[in-house]
C-alpha positions as CSV (number, residue, x, y, z in Angstrom):
1,M,-23.4,0.5,-11.3
2,T,-20.3,-1.3,-9.9
3,N,-18.1,0.2,-7.3
4,R,-14.5,-0.2,-8.6
5,K,-11.4,0.3,-6.6
6,K,-8.6,2.3,-8.2
7,K,-5.5,0.1,-7.9
8,R,-1.9,1.3,-8.5
9,F,1.2,-0.9,-8.6
10,I,4.1,0.0,-6.4
11,A,7.1,0.2,-8.7
12,G,10.2,-1.6,-7.4
13,A,8.4,-3.1,-4.4
14,T,9.0,-6.6,-3.2
15,C,6.3,-8.7,-1.4
16,P,7.4,-9.4,2.2
17,N,5.6,-12.8,2.0
18,C,6.6,-14.4,-1.3
19,K,9.5,-12.0,-2.2
20,S,8.0,-11.5,-5.7
21,F,9.3,-8.3,-7.4
22,D,6.8,-5.7,-8.7
23,S,3.7,-7.6,-7.5
24,L,2.3,-5.2,-4.9
25,M,-0.6,-3.0,-5.5
26,L,-2.0,-0.1,-3.4
27,F,-5.7,0.8,-3.2
28,I,-8.0,2.6,-0.7
29,E,-11.0,0.8,0.8
30,N,-13.3,2.4,3.4
31,N,-10.7,5.2,3.8
32,V,-8.0,2.7,4.7
33,E,-4.9,2.2,2.5
34,Q,-4.5,-1.5,1.5
35,I,-1.5,-3.2,0.0
36,A,-2.0,-6.6,-1.7
37,C,0.2,-8.9,-3.6
38,I,-1.1,-10.3,-6.9
39,K,1.1,-13.4,-6.6
40,C,0.2,-14.6,-3.1
41,D,-2.5,-13.9,-0.5
42,Y,-0.5,-11.2,1.3
43,N,-2.6,-8.2,2.4
44,E,-1.7,-5.3,4.7
45,S,-3.7,-2.2,5.7
46,Q,-2.8,1.1,7.2
47,T,-5.1,3.7,8.8
48,D,-4.5,7.5,8.5
49,R,-3.2,7.5,12.1
50,D,-0.6,4.8,11.3
51,A,0.4,6.7,8.1
52,A,0.8,10.0,9.9
53,K,2.9,8.2,12.6
54,A,5.1,6.5,10.0
55,S,5.7,9.8,8.1
56,K,7.1,11.4,11.3
57,N,9.8,8.8,11.8
58,D,13.3,9.7,10.6
59,T,13.4,6.9,8.0
60,G,14.3,9.1,5.0
61,V,10.7,9.2,3.8
62,I,10.0,12.6,2.2
63,G,6.2,12.4,2.4
64,L,3.1,10.4,1.7
65,F,1.2,10.8,-1.6
66,K,-2.5,11.2,-1.1
67,P,-4.4,11.6,-4.3
């Protein structure tokens, strides 16, 4: 049995590396949120502590979706 990651595209997002529109996907690997671009090799991760810290900033973010 293969262990597949559930990947979701982030609508309207632009890759910070290649500036490609609608090319970022979000998935969770080892309880860490990962963002990757399908057009280039850009990859970013965020731990739960980083996510909690980011959600407390006054940046207009309503909340974080955790399925």
